[in-house]
C-alpha positions as CSV (number, residue, x, y, z in Angstrom):
1,X,35.2,-80.0,-13.8
2,X,37.1,-77.2,-12.1
3,X,37.5,-73.9,-13.8
4,X,41.0,-74.7,-15.0
5,X,40.0,-78.1,-16.2
6,X,37.1,-76.6,-18.1
7,X,39.4,-74.0,-19.6
8,X,41.8,-76.7,-20.7
9,X,39.0,-78.7,-22.3
10,X,38.1,-75.5,-24.2
11,X,41.7,-75.1,-25.5
12,X,41.7,-78.7,-26.6
13,X,38.4,-78.2,-28.3
14,X,39.7,-75.1,-30.2
15,X,43.0,-76.8,-31.1
16,X,41.1,-79.7,-32.6
17,X,38.9,-77.3,-34.6
18,X,41.1,-75.1,-36.9
19,X,38.2,-74.5,-39.4
20,X,34.4,-74.4,-39.2
21,X,34.3,-77.9,-40.8
22,X,36.6,-79.3,-38.1
23,X,34.6,-77.5,-35.4
24,X,31.4,-79.3,-36.5
25,X,33.2,-82.6,-36.7
26,X,34.6,-82.1,-33.2
27,X,31.1,-81.3,-31.8
28,X,29.8,-84.4,-33.7
29,X,32.3,-86.6,-31.9
30,X,31.3,-85.3,-28.5
31,X,27.6,-85.7,-29.3
32,X,28.1,-89.3,-30.4
33,X,30.1,-90.1,-27.3
34,X,27.1,-88.9,-25.2
35,X,24.5,-91.0,-27.0
36,X,23.2,-88.5,-29.6
37,X,21.8,-90.0,-32.8
38,X,22.5,-88.4,-36.2
39,X,19.6,-87.4,-38.4
40,X,19.6,-86.7,-42.1
41,X,17.5,-83.9,-43.5
42,X,16.3,-86.0,-46.4
43,X,15.0,-88.8,-44.1
44,X,11.9,-89.2,-41.9
45,X,12.6,-88.3,-38.2
46,X,11.1,-90.8,-35.8
47,X,11.6,-88.8,-32.6
48,X,11.0,-90.1,-29.1
49,X,10.5,-88.6,-25.7
50,X,13.8,-87.6,-24.2
51,X,15.6,-88.6,-27.4
52,X,18.9,-87.0,-28.2
53,X,19.6,-86.1,-31.8
54,X,21.7,-83.8,-34.1
55,X,21.7,-82.8,-37.7
56,X,24.5,-81.2,-39.8
57,X,24.0,-79.0,-42.9
58,X,26.9,-78.8,-45.3
59,X,29.5,-80.0,-42.8
60,X,29.9,-76.8,-40.8
61,X,26.5,-75.9,-39.3
62,X,25.1,-78.3,-36.7
63,X,21.9,-78.4,-34.6
64,X,21.7,-80.7,-31.6
65,X,18.5,-81.2,-29.5
66,X,17.0,-83.2,-26.6
67,X,13.3,-83.8,-27.0
68,X,11.4,-82.5,-24.0
69,X,8.9,-84.3,-21.7
70,X,6.1,-82.1,-23.2
71,X,5.3,-81.4,-26.8
72,X,7.0,-78.1,-28.1
73,X,3.5,-76.6,-28.6
74,X,3.0,-77.0,-24.8
75,X,6.4,-76.1,-23.5
76,X,8.4,-74.4,-26.3
77,X,12.1,-74.6,-27.1
78,X,15.1,-73.5,-25.1
79,X,17.7,-72.5,-27.8
80,X,21.3,-71.7,-27.5
81,X,22.8,-70.1,-30.6
82,X,26.4,-69.5,-31.5
83,X,28.7,-69.7,-34.6
84,X,31.4,-72.0,-35.8
85,X,33.4,-69.5,-38.1
86,X,36.0,-67.0,-37.2
87,X,37.5,-64.1,-39.2
88,X,40.7,-64.7,-41.0
89,X,42.2,-65.7,-44.4
90,X,40.9,-68.2,-46.9
91,X,42.9,-69.7,-49.9
92,X,41.9,-68.4,-53.3
93,X,40.7,-70.9,-56.0
94,X,44.0,-70.4,-58.0
95,X,46.3,-69.7,-55.1
96,X,49.8,-70.3,-56.4
97,X,51.9,-67.2,-57.0
98,X,55.3,-67.9,-58.5
99,X,57.5,-64.8,-58.2
100,X,61.2,-64.4,-57.8
101,X,61.7,-68.1,-57.2
102,X,59.3,-68.2,-54.2
103,X,56.0,-70.1,-54.0
104,X,53.4,-67.9,-52.4
105,X,49.7,-68.7,-51.6
106,X,47.1,-66.0,-52.5
107,X,44.5,-65.5,-49.9
108,X,41.3,-63.6,-49.5
109,X,40.1,-61.8,-46.3
110,X,37.2,-63.6,-44.6
111,X,35.2,-61.3,-42.3
112,X,37.0,-58.6,-40.3
113,X,40.3,-60.0,-38.9
114,X,43.0,-57.8,-37.4
115,X,45.3,-58.4,-40.4
116,X,48.5,-57.2,-38.6
117,X,48.2,-60.0,-36.1
118,X,48.8,-62.6,-38.8
119,X,52.3,-61.4,-39.5
120,X,55.2,-63.4,-38.1
121,X,53.0,-66.2,-36.8
122,X,53.3,-70.0,-37.5
123,X,50.4,-70.3,-39.9
124,X,49.0,-73.5,-41.5
125,X,46.0,-74.7,-43.5
126,X,42.8,-76.6,-42.6
127,X,39.5,-77.1,-44.3
128,X,37.8,-79.5,-46.7
129,X,38.5,-80.7,-50.2
130,X,35.8,-81.7,-52.8
131,X,36.9,-84.5,-55.0
132,X,35.8,-87.0,-57.7
133,X,35.0,-90.3,-56.0
134,X,35.5,-93.7,-57.6
135,X,31.9,-93.8,-58.9
136,X,32.2,-90.4,-60.4
137,X,30.2,-88.6,-57.7
138,X,31.5,-85.6,-55.7
139,X,32.6,-86.3,-52.1
140,X,34.4,-84.2,-49.5
141,X,37.1,-84.9,-47.0
142,X,38.7,-82.8,-44.2
143,X,42.3,-81.9,-44.4
144,X,44.6,-80.3,-41.8
145,X,48.2,-79.4,-41.6
146,X,49.2,-79.3,-38.0
147,X,52.8,-78.1,-38.5
148,X,53.7,-74.6,-39.5
149,X,53.4,-74.3,-43.2
150,X,53.0,-70.6,-44.2
151,X,54.3,-67.3,-43.0
152,X,53.6,-63.5,-43.5
153,X,57.0,-62.0,-42.6
154,X,57.0,-58.4,-41.6
155,X,59.0,-55.8,-43.5
156,X,62.1,-54.8,-41.5
157,X,61.7,-51.5,-39.6
158,X,64.7,-50.2,-41.7
159,X,62.3,-50.3,-44.7
160,X,59.2,-49.2,-42.8
161,X,60.4,-46.6,-40.4
162,X,56.9,-45.3,-39.5
163,X,55.4,-48.6,-38.6
164,X,55.5,-47.9,-34.8
165,X,53.8,-44.5,-35.4
166,X,51.4,-45.3,-38.1
167,X,50.7,-49.0,-37.4
168,X,51.2,-52.0,-39.7
169,X,49.0,-51.6,-42.8
170,X,48.7,-54.4,-45.3
171,X,47.3,-54.2,-48.8
172,X,44.7,-56.9,-49.0
173,X,45.7,-57.8,-52.6
174,X,49.4,-57.3,-52.9
175,X,50.8,-57.8,-49.4
176,X,48.9,-60.8,-48.0
177,X,50.1,-63.7,-50.2
178,X,51.8,-66.1,-47.7
179,X,55.2,-67.6,-48.2
180,X,55.2,-71.3,-48.7
181,X,58.5,-72.4,-50.3
182,X,61.5,-71.7,-52.5
183,X,60.7,-73.0,-55.9
184,X,62.8,-76.1,-56.3
185,X,64.7,-76.4,-59.6
186,X,62.5,-76.2,-62.7
187,X,59.4,-77.7,-60.9
188,X,56.1,-76.0,-61.6
189,X,55.0,-74.0,-58.6
190,X,51.6,-75.7,-58.7
191,X,53.2,-79.1,-58.0
192,X,54.4,-77.9,-54.6
193,X,50.9,-76.9,-53.5
194,X,49.1,-79.9,-55.0
195,X,51.7,-82.2,-53.5
196,X,50.8,-80.9,-50.1
197,X,47.1,-81.5,-50.7
198,X,47.7,-85.0,-52.0
199,X,49.8,-85.9,-49.0
200,X,47.2,-84.5,-46.5
201,X,44.1,-86.0,-48.2
202,X,45.4,-89.3,-49.8
203,X,43.9,-88.1,-53.1
204,X,45.6,-87.6,-56.5
205,X,45.7,-84.2,-58.0
206,X,43.4,-85.1,-60.8
207,X,40.7,-86.2,-58.3
208,X,40.7,-82.8,-56.5
209,X,38.0,-80.6,-57.9
210,X,37.9,-77.7,-55.4
211,X,38.5,-76.7,-51.8
212,X,37.7,-74.4,-48.9
213,X,40.9,-73.9,-46.9
214,X,41.2,-71.8,-43.8
215,X,44.5,-70.2,-42.7
216,X,45.0,-71.0,-39.0
217,X,47.6,-70.3,-36.3
218,X,49.3,-73.6,-35.5
219,X,50.3,-72.5,-32.0
220,X,48.3,-74.4,-29.4
221,X,46.2,-72.6,-26.7
222,X,47.9,-71.7,-23.4
223,X,47.3,-70.4,-19.9
224,X,49.0,-67.2,-19.0
225,X,49.2,-64.6,-16.2
226,X,49.8,-64.8,-12.5
227,X,48.2,-67.9,-11.2
228,X,47.3,-68.9,-14.8
229,X,44.1,-66.7,-14.6
230,X,43.9,-66.2,-18.4
231,X,43.9,-68.2,-21.6
232,X,45.1,-67.4,-25.1
233,X,44.2,-69.2,-28.3
234,X,42.8,-68.5,-31.8
235,X,39.1,-68.6,-32.5
236,X,37.9,-67.9,-28.9
237,X,35.4,-65.8,-30.9
238,X,33.3,-67.8,-31.1
239,X,34.3,-71.4,-30.4
240,X,34.3,-70.5,-26.7
241,X,30.6,-69.9,-26.9
242,X,30.1,-73.1,-28.9
243,X,32.0,-75.1,-26.3
244,X,30.1,-73.5,-23.4
245,X,26.7,-74.2,-25.0
246,X,27.5,-77.8,-26.0
247,X,29.1,-78.5,-22.6
248,X,26.0,-77.2,-20.8
249,X,23.7,-79.3,-22.9
250,X,25.8,-82.4,-22.3
251,X,26.1,-81.8,-18.6
252,X,22.3,-81.7,-18.1
253,X,21.4,-84.4,-20.7
254,X,20.1,-86.9,-18.1
255,X,17.6,-84.4,-16.6
256,X,14.4,-84.4,-18.6
257,X,12.5,-81.1,-18.6
258,X,9.3,-80.1,-20.3
259,X,10.9,-77.9,-23.0
260,X,12.9,-79.2,-26.0
261,X,16.5,-78.1,-25.5
262,X,18.4,-77.0,-28.6
263,X,22.0,-76.0,-29.5
264,X,22.3,-74.3,-32.9
265,X,25.8,-73.6,-34.2
266,X,26.0,-71.7,-37.5
267,X,28.7,-71.1,-40.1
268,X,29.0,-67.7,-41.9
269,X,28.2,-65.3,-39.0
270,X,31.3,-63.4,-39.7
271,X,30.2,-62.6,-43.2
272,X,26.6,-61.7,-42.6
273,X,24.9,-65.1,-42.1
274,X,23.2,-65.0,-45.6
275,X,23.7,-68.6,-46.7
276,X,21.8,-71.9,-46.7
277,X,23.5,-72.8,-43.5
278,X,23.8,-69.4,-41.9
279,X,21.6,-68.0,-39.2
280,X,19.7,-66.0,-41.8
281,X,19.0,-69.2,-43.7
282,X,16.3,-71.8,-43.1
283,X,18.3,-74.4,-41.1
284,X,17.2,-73.8,-37.6
285,X,13.6,-73.0,-38.6
286,X,13.5,-76.3,-40.6
287,X,14.7,-78.3,-37.7
288,X,12.4,-76.7,-35.1
289,X,9.3,-77.1,-37.4
290,X,10.1,-80.7,-38.0
291,X,10.4,-81.3,-34.2
292,X,7.1,-79.6,-33.6
293,X,5.5,-81.6,-36.4
294,X,6.8,-84.9,-35.1
295,X,5.4,-84.2,-31.6
296,X,1.9,-83.3,-32.7
297,X,-0.5,-83.1,-35.7
298,X,-2.1,-79.8,-35.3
299,X,-1.2,-77.2,-38.0
300,X,-0.6,-74.5,-35.4
301,X,1.8,-76.5,-33.3
302,X,4.9,-74.8,-34.6
303,X,3.9,-71.2,-34.1
304,X,2.5,-72.2,-30.6
305,X,5.9,-73.6,-29.8
306,X,7.8,-70.5,-30.9
307,X,5.5,-68.3,-28.8
308,X,6.8,-70.1,-25.7
309,X,10.4,-70.3,-26.7
310,X,13.6,-68.4,-25.6
311,X,16.9,-67.9,-27.4
312,X,20.2,-67.2,-25.8
313,X,22.6,-65.9,-28.5
314,X,26.1,-66.5,-27.2
315,X,28.9,-64.5,-28.8
316,X,32.0,-63.1,-27.1
317,X,32.0,-59.6,-25.5
318,X,34.6,-56.8,-25.5
319,X,36.5,-56.7,-22.2
320,X,38.0,-53.5,-20.9
321,X,41.6,-53.1,-21.9
322,X,43.2,-50.6,-19.4
323,X,45.7,-49.3,-21.9
324,X,42.9,-47.9,-24.1
325,X,40.3,-46.5,-21.6
326,X,38.8,-44.0,-24.1
327,X,37.6,-46.9,-26.3
328,X,34.9,-47.8,-23.9
329,X,31.6,-46.4,-22.8
330,X,32.0,-44.9,-19.3
331,X,30.1,-47.1,-16.8
332,X,30.2,-50.1,-19.0
333,X,33.8,-51.3,-18.8
334,X,33.3,-55.0,-18.4
335,X,36.1,-57.0,-16.7
336,X,37.7,-60.3,-17.4
337,X,36.9,-63.0,-14.8
338,X,33.9,-61.1,-13.6
339,X,31.2,-63.1,-15.2
340,X,28.9,-63.4,-18.3
341,X,28.0,-60.2,-20.1
342,X,24.5,-59.2,-21.2
343,X,25.0,-57.1,-24.4
344,X,22.6,-54.3,-25.0
345,X,22.2,-51.9,-28.0
346,X,19.1,-49.6,-28.4
347,X,19.5,-49.9,-32.2
348,X,19.0,-53.6,-31.9
349,X,22.5,-54.7,-33.0
350,X,22.0,-57.1,-30.1
351,X,18.7,-58.9,-29.5
352,X,18.5,-58.1,-25.8
353,X,15.6,-56.1,-24.3
354,X,14.7,-55.5,-20.7
355,X,12.7,-58.7,-20.2
356,X,15.2,-61.0,-21.8
357,X,18.0,-59.2,-19.8
358,X,16.1,-59.9,-16.6
359,X,15.6,-63.5,-17.5
360,X,19.3,-64.2,-18.2
361,X,20.2,-62.2,-15.0
362,X,18.1,-64.7,-13.1
363,X,19.9,-67.6,-14.7
364,X,23.2,-66.2,-13.4
365,X,21.7,-65.6,-10.0
366,X,20.4,-69.1,-9.8
367,X,23.8,-70.5,-10.9
368,X,25.6,-68.3,-8.3
369,X,27.7,-66.5,-10.9
370,X,28.3,-62.8,-11.3
371,X,27.1,-61.0,-14.4
372,X,27.8,-57.7,-16.2
373,X,26.0,-55.5,-18.7
374,X,27.7,-54.0,-21.8
375,X,26.8,-51.0,-24.1
376,X,29.1,-49.9,-26.9
377,X,30.7,-46.5,-27.0
378,X,28.2,-44.1,-28.6
379,X,30.5,-42.7,-31.3
380,X,31.8,-46.1,-32.5
381,X,29.8,-48.4,-34.8
382,X,28.5,-51.5,-32.9
383,X,29.0,-55.0,-34.2
384,X,26.2,-57.5,-34.3
385,X,25.5,-61.2,-33.8
386,X,23.1,-64.0,-34.9
387,X,20.7,-62.8,-32.1
388,X,18.7,-60.1,-34.0
389,X,18.7,-62.3,-37.2
390,X,17.4,-65.4,-35.5
391,X,15.0,-63.6,-33.2
392,X,13.4,-61.8,-36.1
393,X,13.3,-64.9,-38.3
394,X,11.6,-67.0,-35.6
395,X,9.7,-64.3,-33.7
396,X,11.0,-65.4,-30.3
397,X,12.3,-63.5,-27.3
398,X,16.1,-63.4,-27.3
399,X,19.0,-62.2,-25.3
400,X,22.6,-61.6,-26.5
401,X,25.3,-62.6,-24.0
402,X,29.0,-63.4,-24.1
403,X,32.1,-64.0,-22.1
404,X,34.6,-61.1,-21.9
405,X,37.7,-61.3,-24.1
406,X,40.6,-59.2,-25.3
407,X,41.8,-58.7,-28.9
408,X,38.6,-59.9,-30.6
409,X,39.3,-60.9,-34.2
410,X,43.1,-61.1,-33.6
411,X,45.0,-64.2,-34.7
412,X,45.4,-64.9,-31.0
413,X,42.8,-63.8,-28.6
414,X,42.6,-63.9,-24.8
415,X,39.9,-64.5,-22.1
416,X,39.5,-65.4,-18.5
417,X,39.6,-68.9,-17.0
418,X,36.8,-68.2,-14.5
419,X,34.5,-66.6,-17.1
420,X,34.2,-69.8,-19.1
421,X,33.1,-71.7,-16.1
422,X,30.7,-68.9,-15.2
423,X,29.1,-69.1,-18.7
424,X,28.7,-72.8,-18.6
425,X,27.1,-72.6,-15.2
426,X,24.6,-70.0,-16.4
427,X,23.7,-72.0,-19.5
428,X,23.3,-75.2,-17.4
429,X,20.6,-73.3,-15.4
430,X,19.0,-72.2,-18.7
431,X,18.8,-75.7,-20.0
432,X,17.7,-77.3,-16.7
433,X,15.0,-74.9,-15.6
434,X,11.5,-76.4,-16.0
């Protein structure tokens, strides 16, 4: 693919994935179309040389892998890690707020979004519903409202005269409920909300037991700028990294190398990764240990494999915004469309160290793509990634990298067309090296 074609494929991928559960389903469809076989954690795994497999935990974390030509104890794992979730708003368990003849939906803040960016946007809902199946068991189904459904209207400037000086500040409890409808006649407000869930899921209200619903921007991704050099969409952080890693794995799938190649995409990074399917949980370790066990019978095969492994933690990076030059560390102002970013922090908020930096720099050089290095401004707290968590849990050498982007954690983020192709190219070299 050309860089614009790859960027369009990324936008299509994001637009098909308005929640972590949809993101995992979108990746599953792509894996199946490329001959990958689904495994169940509760089943025995009969793995074969060069075999292509994937496993999903709780519908929103997914690990895909290609078994290498050598046993993991002899050649290790090449692991790409990223996350499927993005900061935003989630619907509360009892969401309907009936006030002044309006139906509003109560939401809770998930992670650290820029709340002001959700105002005056065409918002909708996507996620999953848990329901009572015909045999009495609990099942789940994905739901998505593609059309604009909700809105957070700004207060007019005549009633908030200082908004341009002080910024838009929203109380997380009282000022975030989203407008859904006028309350029709004497109908209960709950009927409006449950009617929407029924129509989207095909279920009856008495079947529905619970839900996890994500507020998403219904506007599709777009190219912008002179010569269409940039892209804008929701959830570039971090679905762009998921797309880059998965694309790289699929592009080199026919080339068998000694190491077992792995893509691990986790939910819950934005809230600390502490869950059964987050990077701090057992999911990746469980998968890797089972691969090592299936490819040999020595009890030390797994630690031997980890000792020869390498992790690329891919999460987006802060691009230099020239309107705010003092927000950046001098000498580390990374630029959009200038290549992948190696992220470095001496307090180990990123997993990079000098050797892993050098290894990834070589990947970029072999791919013929430029690369940059980023350090956070010293008087601002630095964010983190799954890199330090996964590296510590597994004990393997790791590097934190990402593509440059603007407006991280906004409802609508921006990045460079060329950068996405650069990242895919560097990851293809990572996966294809012997």
